[in-house]
C-alpha positions as CSV (number, residue, x, y, z in Angstrom):
1,M,131.2,40.6,98.1
2,S,127.7,40.2,96.7
3,K,126.0,36.8,96.2
4,T,126.8,36.9,92.5
5,Q,130.5,37.4,93.1
6,R,131.2,34.4,95.4
7,K,134.8,33.4,95.6
8,S,135.5,29.9,94.5
9,L,137.8,27.9,96.6
10,D,140.5,25.9,94.9
11,Y,140.8,22.3,95.9
12,N,144.3,20.9,96.8
13,I,145.4,18.1,94.6
14,L,147.4,15.2,96.0
15,F,148.9,12.4,94.0
16,D,149.4,8.8,95.3
17,K,152.8,7.3,94.7
18,H,151.4,4.8,92.1
19,A,149.9,7.7,90.1
20,I,153.2,9.6,90.1
21,D,155.1,6.4,89.0
22,F,152.7,5.9,86.1
23,L,153.1,9.5,85.0
24,T,156.9,9.3,85.0
25,K,156.8,6.2,82.8
26,L,154.7,7.8,80.1
27,P,156.2,9.9,77.2
28,K,156.7,13.4,78.4
29,D,154.0,15.0,76.2
30,I,151.3,12.6,77.4
31,S,152.3,12.9,81.1
32,K,152.2,16.7,80.8
33,R,148.8,16.7,79.2
34,I,147.4,14.4,81.9
35,Y,149.0,16.5,84.7
36,F,147.7,19.8,83.4
37,K,144.2,18.4,82.8
38,I,144.1,17.3,86.5
39,L,145.4,20.7,87.6
40,S,142.6,22.4,85.6
41,T,140.0,20.7,87.8
42,K,141.0,22.6,91.0
43,Q,138.2,25.1,91.0
44,H,135.2,23.0,89.9
45,P,136.1,19.3,90.3
46,F,132.6,18.1,90.0
47,H,132.3,19.7,86.6
48,Y,135.1,17.4,85.3
49,F,135.0,14.3,87.5
50,E,132.2,11.7,87.2
51,R,131.3,9.3,90.0
52,L,132.1,5.7,89.2
53,E,129.0,3.5,89.3
54,G,128.7,1.5,92.4
55,R,131.8,3.1,94.0
56,S,132.7,6.1,96.0
57,D,135.5,7.4,93.8
58,Y,135.5,9.5,90.7
59,K,137.0,9.3,87.2
60,L,138.4,12.0,85.0
61,R,138.7,11.2,81.2
62,I,141.8,12.4,79.5
63,G,141.9,11.0,76.0
64,D,142.7,7.3,76.3
65,Y,143.7,7.7,79.9
66,R,141.7,7.9,83.1
67,A,142.5,9.4,86.5
68,I,140.7,7.9,89.5
69,A,140.3,10.2,92.5
70,D,138.7,10.4,95.9
71,I,137.3,13.9,96.5
72,D,136.9,15.2,100.0
73,Q,134.5,18.2,100.0
74,T,135.0,19.0,103.7
75,K,138.8,19.4,103.3
76,S,138.7,20.6,99.7
77,V,141.1,17.8,98.6
78,I,141.3,15.8,95.4
79,M,143.4,12.7,96.0
80,I,144.5,11.1,92.7
81,T,144.8,7.4,93.6
82,L,145.4,5.9,90.1
83,I,146.2,6.9,86.6
84,G,146.1,4.4,83.8
85,H,145.0,3.5,80.3
86,R,141.2,3.2,79.9
87,K,141.3,-0.5,79.1
88,N,143.3,-1.3,82.3
89,V,142.4,1.3,84.9
90,Y,139.1,-0.3,86.2
91,R,140.6,-3.7,87.0
């Protein structure tokens, strides 16, 4: 494999129980949109996630919703800790 053909490693995505609970309470079309947007970040998470100012975790914008995550580069894991509406998620 040449330097220009580097294989990108997919990150594993884990969901906290609170994030799953929130998704199950949403209308099905919205929860599917959020879920598939999160899955689309597996190959290049730092292209999609932004670091939260003054914190060690990251946010992913999905319309009016936000997913908060801890990203462990050494283990290639994205841990979704919280999903919520943008007006409530940072409290």
